[in-house]
N, C-alpha and C positions, 0 to 999 in steps of 0.2 A: 503493499500498498503505500505511493509516494506522498512524502512528508510536503502537509499544506504551508504555504507561503513563502517566505524569503530567507528560509535556513539552512544552513550549512551548505555548500564547502564555506571554511572560512570566507568572509568577503575580503575582496581584492581592497587593500587601501587606497582609499581617495583623499587626494590633497586637498587643502582648501585651497578657494579659486583665489587669485592674488584681488584684493579689494582696492578701490581709489587711491588711496595712502599707499605707495610704493615703499614707504621707510620700515625698514627691518623690526618687526617686533622682538623687546629684550628678554619677555617674562615668557618664560619654558625654557632658555638656555640655560645650561652649564655654565658655569667660571669659566671653564676652557672655551667654550662655543663662543662666549661675548667678547674675549680675549681676539679669539681668531675671527668675529666678525670687525674688531677694531684695528688688528692688523690689515684685514682685507679693503678699510677705507683709506688706507695710510699711514695711520698710527706708528711710531719708532715703536720696537718691542719692549723695552724698559717702559714707556709711558703706557702700552696697550696694558701691559701687567697689573699696573698700578690702578687704570680707569679702569678696569675690570671688576678689581677687588671693591673700589669706591662705588660702581655703579649695582654692585650684588647687594651692598650693603643699604646701599639708599632705598633700592627695591625691596628685601624681604627684610631688614629691618625696620626702617623708617618709614615705609609706604610711599613713597615718594612716585608720582605719577607724570611729572614733568620734570625735565631736566632743568628746567631754572629756579626748581626749589633744591638742588643738590647743592648747598653750600659749601663741601671741599674739593669742588671743583671749580676751577676760575671760570669767570664769566665768559670770555671768547670761547673756551674748548665747551662752555652748556652751549650755547649758539650752535657750534660748529656739530655738535652731537643731537641738539634736536632738529636739526637739517636731514640727518640720514638715520634717525632711530626714534621709536616709540617705545613709551612703556603703557601697556596696553592693558585693556580689562573687557570682557564680554558687554556687550548693550545690554542695559535693562531697559525690557519694552514693560514688562507690569511687575509690579509687587504686589503681593497680596497678605495679608495677615490672618489668621485664626482667630477664632474664639477664646483657643487655648495655646494661645503663644508661639504656634507654629508659623515659619514666614516662607511664603513660597516667591520665586525670581521666574519670570520667563524671558531667559537672555535671547541675544541674535551674535552670533558670528560676525567678523568684518564681509564674509561674503554673503550673507543674508540668512543664513537657515537659523531656526529656533530651537529652542531646548530649556531645560529646567533643572534647576535646583532646589534644595527644601533645607531649611534649619530649624532644628527640633531642641528647643530650651528646656532644661531639666533644673532642678534645684539643687545639684553639684555637678552638672558638667553641659555643655552645648552640644550637640553633633549636627554635622554638616552634611547632608546625602547628595554626592557629587556624581554628576554627568559624565559618561566616559564615552559615548556617541550621539549622533544625531538619528534618533530613532534608534531602533533595533530590529537584528534578524531571524531571534529565537522563536518568536511566533506562540508563547507562552498562553495557554486559552485563559487564564485568570488574571492577565495583566495588560493593561491598558496599554502601557507602553508598546506590547506587543503587537497590537495592532496596527501602530506605523510602521512604514518602509524604512529601511536604512537607506538615508543620506549620504552620511560618512563619519569618519572615525575623528572626532575630536583632537585635535593637537596637543601638545604636551602643554603650550603656553596658553590653550582654552582651559584646561583642566586646573592647573595651577592659577589660572583668574580666579576662577569660580571662588577657591579659597580667599583671595587677594579682595575680591569684592566685597563679600561677606566678613571680612577683616575690617573693610574700609565702612560698613552700613553698621558693625558693632562700634565703630570707633576704637579699634585695638590697634593703632600705631600709638606709638614704637611699636616692635613684638617685644612681648615680656614672657618669658619662661614657664609662670604661676599668674593666679588668679585670671584667667581668661575665660570669658563666655566660651567660643568657640574652641572646645575642648579635644573633641573628637570627631574622625572623620571616616565615613564609611561611603566605599566607593558602591554605591546601591542605587544611584539614579538611572536617567536614561542608558540602555546599552549596555553590554557585557564587555566586562573590561579584560577581559582576557582573549576578546577579538580584536585588543586595541592593545596589546602587551607592550608594544617599546613606548607608545607615549605615554600610558600609565606609570611603567615604571619609571619613565625618566623626570615627571611630573612629580611623583611622590618622593623621589630623591630627592628635589629642592623641599618637599615640605618635611624631610624627616631631618634636613642638613641642619648638624649646628649652629652653622653660620647663614641659616636661611628663617625657612619660616620656625625651624625647630621642634616640631612637633615628633613626640617620642612612636617609636613604630608601633609599641602597645596600645596605641590609641587610637590605630588608622586600621580600618581590617578592607577587605576584599571581598565581592560578594561573586562566584560564579552559577551559574547553572550547572555546569561539570563539563567545563572544556578540559579534558582528562587529558592531554598531551601535554598541555600549558600549566599545570598545575603545579609539577614539581618544581619549574622552571621560574614561578612567581614566588615561591617556597626561599629558593638560591639567590634569587636575583632582587627582590623586594623585600620579603624576609617578615609584612604585615602579618595580622589576625587572619584567619580564613573563616569565610562564612559559606556553606552549600545550599543553594536552593533547592531541597529534596523534596519536600510539597508531596509525596507518594512512597508507600512502601511496597506495592507488585508492578509489573514490569505494565500491566495494562492499562493501570490507572496511571503511572506516571508516563508513559507511552502518549496518553490524552495530552495532560493539561500540561506536560513539559516535552515537546517533541522531540529535544535534544537527545532524551532517552533512548531513541532509537538510535542513533548512532554509539552514543556512549552508557552504555546498560547501569543500572544497581549497581550491581557486583562491582564492575569496574571502577565507577566510581568511588564507593566505598574505599576499593584497592588504592587507590588515589593519596584519598583522605589520611589512607594509615599510614602511608608513605609521605606523607606533608612534611619537609624539614622544619624544624623546631616545634613539632605539637606536642603539647607535653599536659601535664595535670594544670600547670599553671596558665598554659596557652591554649585551651582547647578550641577545637573545631565546631562553629557553631552551625547546625542546621536550620536553616528558618524550613518553615511547615506553615503555610495558609490552609486553616480550616473551612473547608467547604461539604456544605452540609447534603449527607447519605453519597459523599464523592470518597473521602480518603481521611474520614471522622468516628470509626466503630473503635469498640474496645481490641478487637482482634487487629485492627491498624496499629493501635498505639504498643499493644504484645510484639508486634514482628517487628516495630523500629528499634524496640528494647533488644529484642534477639538481635536485629541485624547491628547495632552497637555493639553489644558485646563480642559479637562473632568476629569482628574485625577490631577488637582490642582498642577503640576508639576514646579517645580523652576529647567527648564532646559535652555539649549542651544543645538543649533546644529551645527554640524562640517557636513558639506558637503563636501565629497571625490571625486573628479574627478577618475575614475576607472582607476587604475594601470594595465594593459596590463602584459600577462606572456604568455611563448608558451603555446598553447592548449586552452587557455580560449575560453570562449563560449559567453563571451559579448564584448559589444563596450562600451567605454565613452560614457556620453551623450555629446551633443552639447554645446559649450561654453555658447550661448547664452541662452539653457535651462535651463543648470544650472543655471545661473545669475537669471533668470524668478524665478526658485525654490525657489532660495533664496531671491527674492524680496518678494512673497507672504509673507512668513513665517516672515521678518524683518517686512514688514507692518501690520501684527496680532502683534507685540509689542514683536518677538524673536528674539533672534540675533541666525543667522543663516550665519557664516562667510563661505568662500571657502575656504577649506587647498590647499595651493600650492603645487602641489607634489615635491616632494624632492628627489634626490638619485634616479631617475628612470634608469639611465643610469647603474647603478652597481646593478640593481635589488634591491634596497633597500626601496623602498618605502611601504606606505602601502600594503598589500596585496601580494606583492611580495617576502617575505621571504620564501627562501627554500631549506635546507641543498643543497650544489652543489654536494655532494657526492651520495645525495637519487636515487636510482633507482625508476623505476614506482611502485607504492604502488598497495595497494588492494583497497583503495580508487578510485583510479585513472581506474582501471580496472571494479571496478564496475559503475564508470559513463560513461564508452565508453558500458558494455553491455546494462545500462539502453536506451543509447541514442541509441543503435542501436534496441533496443525491440521499444522504441517509431517509430524509421523510417519505423519499419516494420508493425505497426497499422494500 
């Protein structure tokens, strides 16, 4: 049976189209690449090395967006830099605030593509949900983003730029190691991070750099739907916490709601989790599990989840996510009592299984609800409609 929608093979990376501003954006470049960019414009090697260090500090510690504000650089050179380079941010199209304090931004790239990011404040921390692609290729049936076509990968600068923009909005410059509202990052926004590996890796290296944004890798989580061949590499080259969008414990159900399972099955996925570098009881793998009424929420499903975690000896916890509705969704959320019973079974087996409280539902910012407001009906949606009509006629 063919997989519906725009799923696998790994999408060919699409470069961002050049915008009207031909200047080079320095956000997202490593220190060495900033130095190389300065050399390419004619600076002497010693000057390029010094200026690269100063620019890096101004961008990531001071939050500077204009060379005119970089007071440790001589005025004539500030003007020279401004003619050739830019310190960019994604354009904010719309910003919304939920009644529970959650904030969502509709952002636009320099070449005119829209994507979203979300900030979720809590009493003791604040989490930024960062997107890695414009759209998505995976077509997960419970996810609103999955109804979008994949437009292109976000660049490292566009990924880092989300963190920078959130810092701007929260007034968190100059960068401080403690007392920040933005304390955690999750790569759980639009897109599959492991299908944009290089840009995600390069962006997170800047986020984790002690001279950069200075966020500990222990406070960063990368979520994947199960791109098995890239998981070990993610552990080795990025080394952040791993979350896996599991959502089902049988082949039939996961094939339906997470079509990537037809390529990388549950057993193969869990073997990759068991081999994930750095996973231990102090850094457990998180299994994300959306609760769908009469689909994946039975007592038997809970017991099978426990069995699988034990079989592979996984240092794991389970995040139970009440399904967040969106227009046209095929599923309903499990009843509250059913979700609690599911959680209790897993807890009784000695595995943490908290129920995630929905945040930002009123502005479509909750888990599984992100979708660019400008996006028209996509090929994935048309494929779904055609498949459902065929099933109804069968």
